[in-house]
TORZA-462552 format. One record per residue (C-alpha): residue number from 1; x, y, z. Coordinates in steps of 0.001 Angstrom, whole numbers. Layout:
<sites>
<NUM <X Y Z>>;
...
</sites>
This chain:
<sites>
<1 <4566 47260 12827>>;
<2 <1176 45601 12992>>;
<3 <511 42186 11463>>;
<4 <-3033 43056 10366>>;
<5 <-4574 39866 11806>>;
<6 <-7974 39270 13323>>;
<7 <-6812 37097 16215>>;
<8 <-3795 35372 17719>>;
<9 <-2956 32305 19766>>;
<10 <-1410 33982 22809>>;
<11 <199 31574 25284>>;
<12 <-2219 28869 24173>>;
<13 <-5396 30965 24161>>;
<14 <-7186 32550 21200>>;
<15 <-7265 36338 21618>>;
<16 <-9225 38583 19250>>;
<17 <-7402 41521 17716>>;
<18 <-4171 42488 16041>>;
<19 <-523 41945 17050>>;
<20 <2141 44655 17168>>;
<21 <5884 44085 16749>>;
<22 <8797 46418 17418>>;
<23 <12507 45636 17113>>;
<24 <11868 41919 16770>>;
<25 <9728 41719 19907>>;
<26 <5972 41344 20358>>;
<27 <4852 44530 22091>>;
<28 <1040 44244 22099>>;
<29 <-1783 41817 21336>>;
<30 <-5562 42172 21137>>;
<31 <-5397 45509 19328>>;
<32 <-8457 46833 17544>>;
<33 <-8503 47579 13846>>;
<34 <-6910 44351 12690>>;
<35 <-7692 42499 9505>>;
<36 <-8120 38773 8900>>;
<37 <-6080 35684 9589>>;
<38 <-4606 34060 12667>>;
<39 <-1198 34786 14175>>;
<40 <366 31778 15877>>;
<41 <3765 30947 17287>>;
<42 <6113 29669 14608>>;
<43 <6155 25884 14325>>;
<44 <8955 23912 15977>>;
<45 <9891 20641 14243>>;
<46 <12197 18534 16425>>;
<47 <12512 15602 14017>>;
<48 <13247 16285 10356>>;
<49 <15719 14306 8223>>;
<50 <15762 16653 5233>>;
<51 <13657 18921 3094>>;
<52 <13351 20373 -399>>;
<53 <15888 18034 -1962>>;
<54 <18466 18217 838>>;
<55 <19233 15183 3001>>;
<56 <20896 16249 6236>>;
<57 <23157 13185 6162>>;
<58 <24894 14738 3146>>;
<59 <24289 18414 3896>>;
<60 <26983 21029 3432>>;
<61 <27038 24052 5755>>;
<62 <25333 26282 3155>>;
<63 <22519 23770 2592>>;
<64 <20924 24737 5889>>;
<65 <20158 28201 4539>>;
<66 <18244 26707 1606>>;
<67 <16338 24372 3935>>;
<68 <15479 27272 6227>>;
<69 <13950 29281 3399>>;
<70 <11856 26307 2289>>;
<71 <10711 25503 5832>>;
<72 <9665 29097 6466>>;
<73 <7029 28680 3732>>;
<74 <5470 25944 5895>>;
<75 <5391 28118 9031>>;
<76 <8489 26620 10680>>;
<77 <10619 29055 12681>>;
<78 <12782 26483 14495>>;
<79 <13865 22956 13653>>;
<80 <16172 20166 14761>>;
<81 <17924 18317 11921>>;
<82 <17837 14569 12474>>;
<83 <20149 11741 11432>>;
<84 <19130 8119 11155>>;
<85 <21597 5401 12158>>;
<86 <24743 5751 10036>>;
<87 <28398 4718 10247>>;
<88 <30252 6753 12840>>;
<89 <32384 8650 10315>>;
<90 <29303 9851 8410>>;
<91 <27571 10993 11594>>;
<92 <30667 12879 12728>>;
<93 <31106 14584 9346>>;
<94 <27477 15685 9376>>;
<95 <27740 17059 12894>>;
<96 <30839 18985 11882>>;
<97 <29037 20441 8859>>;
<98 <26174 21657 11028>>;
<99 <28631 23141 13496>>;
<100 <30264 25039 10626>>;
<101 <27006 26549 9381>>;
<102 <26732 30308 9860>>;
<103 <23467 31896 8681>>;
<104 <23978 34834 6343>>;
<105 <20834 36578 7577>>;
<106 <17546 35980 9380>>;
<107 <16578 32304 9244>>;
<108 <14668 29706 11244>>;
<109 <16511 28728 14394>>;
<110 <18488 25491 14225>>;
<111 <18132 23862 17634>>;
<112 <20944 21342 17145>>;
<113 <21184 17774 15884>>;
<114 <18929 14878 16829>>;
<115 <20779 11577 16580>>;
<116 <18105 8963 15961>>;
<117 <20615 6215 16609>>;
<118 <22914 4321 16706>>;
<119 <21830 3058 20167>>;
<120 <18619 1429 18946>>;
<121 <17155 -2067 18844>>;
<122 <17863 -4017 15649>>;
<123 <14535 -5768 16284>>;
<124 <12770 -2428 15703>>;
<125 <15053 -1026 13022>>;
<126 <12323 443 10845>>;
<127 <14083 2221 7973>>;
<128 <17468 2150 9765>>;
<129 <20340 -200 8947>>;
<130 <20546 -2601 11886>>;
<131 <24171 -3399 10976>>;
<132 <25197 126 12020>>;
<133 <23494 -36 15421>>;
<134 <25505 -334 18645>>;
<135 <24945 -1345 22211>>;
<136 <25193 1811 24313>>;
<137 <28855 2806 24294>>;
<138 <29981 5806 26399>>;
<139 <33187 6251 24397>>;
<140 <31279 6420 21117>>;
<141 <28746 8749 22688>>;
<142 <31517 11102 23792>>;
<143 <33036 11136 20293>>;
<144 <29688 12079 18791>>;
<145 <29079 14801 21358>>;
<146 <32500 16328 20679>>;
<147 <31908 16343 16915>>;
<148 <29116 18899 16864>>;
<149 <25918 20283 18405>>;
<150 <24083 17171 19611>>;
<151 <20867 18244 21354>>;
<152 <18786 15027 21348>>;
<153 <19533 11321 21121>>;
<154 <17046 8483 20658>>;
<155 <17904 5405 22710>>;
<156 <16335 1955 23059>>;
<157 <16217 1764 26879>>;
<158 <16302 -2046 27042>>;
<159 <19750 -2361 25470>>;
<160 <22632 -3261 27827>>;
<161 <24098 -115 29341>>;
<162 <21273 2144 28121>>;
<163 <20429 3556 31545>>;
<164 <24054 4566 32153>>;
<165 <24097 6212 28730>>;
<166 <20884 8103 29509>>;
<167 <22570 9504 32611>>;
<168 <25620 10514 30547>>;
<169 <23456 12420 28066>>;
<170 <21502 14006 30911>>;
<171 <24761 15230 32463>>;
<172 <25685 16837 29114>>;
<173 <22335 18629 28845>>;
<174 <21218 16445 25926>>;
<175 <17562 15454 25659>>;
<176 <16968 11695 25635>>;
<177 <14107 10198 23663>>;
<178 <13122 6521 23758>>;
<179 <12393 4838 20466>>;
<180 <13114 2077 17942>>;
<181 <12693 -141 20943>>;
<182 <11309 -3450 22218>>;
<183 <11266 -2144 25795>>;
<184 <8784 -3472 28312>>;
<185 <6770 -958 30276>>;
<186 <9076 -1502 33269>>;
<187 <12176 -818 31142>>;
<188 <10540 2305 29714>>;
<189 <9566 3591 33170>>;
<190 <13162 3109 34345>>;
<191 <14364 5358 31507>>;
<192 <11698 7978 32183>>;
<193 <12506 7946 35900>>;
<194 <16116 8801 34980>>;
<195 <14989 11795 32955>>;
<196 <14261 10573 29427>>;
<197 <11474 12971 28569>>;
<198 <10045 11997 25224>>;
<199 <9307 9154 22793>>;
<200 <10329 9083 19148>>;
<201 <7344 8692 16772>>;
<202 <4824 6998 19031>>;
<203 <3816 3434 17986>>;
<204 <6209 3477 15011>>;
<205 <9138 1050 15464>>;
<206 <7591 -2 18786>>;
<207 <6005 -3357 19668>>;
<208 <2234 -3431 19139>>;
<209 <243 -2249 22145>>;
<210 <-1211 -5106 24200>>;
<211 <-3601 -4721 27111>>;
<212 <-1348 -6808 29389>>;
<213 <1943 -5720 27788>>;
<214 <1702 -1954 27292>>;
<215 <5358 -1596 26340>>;
<216 <7078 1687 25592>>;
<217 <4040 3373 24060>>;
<218 <1710 2454 26913>>;
<219 <4219 3496 29557>>;
<220 <4798 6837 27854>>;
<221 <1122 7665 27405>>;
<222 <428 6956 31083>>;
<223 <2879 9603 32303>>;
<224 <2203 13365 32458>>;
<225 <5973 14004 32589>>;
<226 <6545 12441 29147>>;
<227 <5919 13822 25665>>;
<228 <5133 11501 22766>>;
<229 <5910 12715 19259>>;
<230 <3635 11654 16409>>;
<231 <3873 11676 12611>>;
<232 <402 12729 11499>>;
<233 <658 12031 7777>>;
<234 <-2240 9606 7373>>;
<235 <89 6600 7067>>;
<236 <1882 6158 10390>>;
<237 <-1145 6331 12718>>;
<238 <-4883 5761 12455>>;
<239 <-7096 8673 13467>>;
<240 <-8559 6670 16349>>;
<241 <-5072 6087 17782>>;
<242 <-4290 9796 17546>>;
<243 <-7475 10675 19426>>;
<244 <-6636 8192 22186>>;
<245 <-3087 9536 22424>>;
<246 <-4336 13125 22637>>;
<247 <-6601 12201 25567>>;
<248 <-3823 10474 27549>>;
<249 <-1836 12054 30432>>;
<250 <1253 12422 28215>>;
<251 <1717 15508 26066>>;
<252 <1684 15143 22281>>;
<253 <4191 16854 19980>>;
<254 <3761 16995 16233>>;
<255 <6828 16139 14163>>;
<256 <7227 15613 10437>>;
<257 <10090 13071 10267>>;
<258 <10350 14570 6770>>;
<259 <12932 13378 4273>>;
<260 <14566 15221 1379>>;
<261 <11507 14509 -800>>;
<262 <9301 16821 1273>>;
<263 <8177 19744 -830>>;
<264 <8966 17865 -4046>>;
<265 <7196 15201 -6111>>;
<266 <7161 11439 -6369>>;
<267 <10337 9492 -7084>>;
<268 <13386 7993 -5381>>;
<269 <15224 10012 -2729>>;
<270 <18072 9455 -253>>;
<271 <17603 9049 3476>>;
<272 <21095 8653 4845>>;
<273 <22373 5445 3264>>;
<274 <18853 4297 2328>>;
<275 <16893 4871 -865>>;
<276 <13286 5851 -286>>;
<277 <10506 5693 -2863>>;
<278 <7735 8281 -2619>>;
<279 <4399 7338 -4136>>;
<280 <862 8359 -3271>>;
<281 <2106 10604 -486>>;
<282 <3922 7800 1383>>;
<283 <7689 7358 1720>>;
<284 <8790 3719 1800>>;
<285 <11815 1496 1353>>;
<286 <11795 -1018 -1470>>;
<287 <10393 -3630 957>>;
<288 <7418 -1412 1855>>;
<289 <8688 -191 5248>>;
<290 <7677 3379 5986>>;
<291 <10776 5577 5887>>;
<292 <10072 9038 7220>>;
<293 <7473 11152 5459>>;
<294 <6861 14044 3098>>;
<295 <4753 15777 5745>>;
<296 <5032 19477 6563>>;
<297 <4232 21030 9938>>;
<298 <1373 23160 8622>>;
<299 <-199 20049 7073>>;
<300 <229 18188 10384>>;
<301 <-1633 20958 12218>>;
<302 <-4463 20882 9687>>;
<303 <-4623 17088 9925>>;
<304 <-4929 17251 13711>>;
<305 <-7733 19798 13486>>;
<306 <-9501 17748 10813>>;
<307 <-9733 14689 13065>>;
<308 <-11421 16726 15780>>;
<309 <-8659 18123 17983>>;
<310 <-9206 21784 18851>>;
<311 <-7234 24473 17053>>;
<312 <-5505 25744 20185>>;
<313 <-4438 22197 21107>>;
<314 <-3194 21523 17580>>;
<315 <-1117 24724 17555>>;
<316 <189 23878 21034>>;
<317 <1358 20450 19796>>;
<318 <3329 22093 16982>>;
<319 <4873 24884 19042>>;
<320 <5043 25046 22828>>;
<321 <5180 21280 23407>>;
<322 <8217 20501 21205>>;
<323 <9912 23666 22470>>;
<324 <9366 22523 26049>>;
<325 <10845 19100 25249>>;
<326 <14014 20879 24151>>;
<327 <14028 23191 27166>>;
<328 <13652 26223 24897>>;
<329 <11300 28730 26499>>;
<330 <12287 31233 23790>>;
<331 <10669 29096 21070>>;
<332 <7091 28102 20312>>;
<333 <5440 30991 22116>>;
<334 <3508 34130 21247>>;
<335 <3411 36545 24164>>;
<336 <3992 40195 24894>>;
<337 <7710 40667 25438>>;
<338 <8548 37496 23543>>;
<339 <10391 37130 20244>>;
<340 <8450 37810 17046>>;
<341 <8824 34280 15651>>;
<342 <5392 33930 14104>>;
<343 <3318 32381 11379>>;
<344 <160 33999 10006>>;
<345 <-2432 31457 8891>>;
<346 <-5429 32040 6656>>;
<347 <-8916 30616 7196>>;
<348 <-7740 27259 5791>>;
<349 <-4823 27236 8276>>;
<350 <-2326 27648 5457>>;
<351 <706 29905 6038>>;
<352 <592 33280 4335>>;
<353 <3447 34906 6227>>;
<354 <6327 33756 8444>>;
<355 <8553 35969 10576>>;
<356 <11650 35234 12645>>;
<357 <12798 37960 14996>>;
<358 <10345 40276 13248>>;
<359 <12000 39688 9862>>;
<360 <9714 38394 7142>>;
<361 <11098 35152 5720>>;
<362 <8008 34147 3732>>;
<363 <5004 35896 2264>>;
<364 <2354 34361 35>>;
<365 <1213 37802 -1092>>;
</sites>
């Protein structure tokens, strides 16, 4: 089967010509006789709290199938459900529900669960409930790990015992992200030196950057071995900050941090035990604090291109970079011999077709 495209982003490079797929695998690229549009690796969203009316904190096993169908229309072929800080029993129940999910057919890959808490700083709570936060606690961490498929945990590295907890997660093969933190640059570097490899929503729920106190954000951006995730919805970061971040040694990964309101209209929506009000495209608590977003990955890519970042770099930030953070070489790539997890974009960079394993999950035709 040929996709009928005019070009493709192949291992980060734009290649003219069509793409051929057989038995769920990409077998050829750069073929003559293609049509129009761009084939790109499917988007990989490693921080998403909900979508299309479903909040992952209350999701039943079957809800993930509905979310997958909705995400496919935005070009997503892999995602990592995320939980904000919640009481332990709620977190465990949600992990168990995800572990019980069994897809009925082809669907976007579910990487595992990102626990954005509870080991965060109450001084940088953001939309989280500080009352449910904990100092790093190995026993609690072990209970959460046993409950279901934990694949990433966000930790404030300055909290007592955080470095020991980072080592525990590393030993379990769980990715550690630093965030919701008041860490100094030295405290951040200590976490990165232990293997923490990414930062949760750069500059959001961090101390402001200061030229003599660079903090977590400054430490992360200075390191080529760290990836900083960004929410590019027009509210969380100014364009100038995004351009600076994209020119730093650190890699940049696009995330949505989407809540259940994404794909729907304005109104009040749940985010864990919070109520979020969506108005004018922004998601906020009653007190005005930003609380996730209604961003989609395809919109994030277009936003990055619109502020002057090259198309190949924008696609890379939505695909290969987040996949690399998660240690998933099978995701976020378009290459001969690789899986046919693809999105076809039109001239406006809007998805017109999404495939997972060669199976069409979405078509705008």
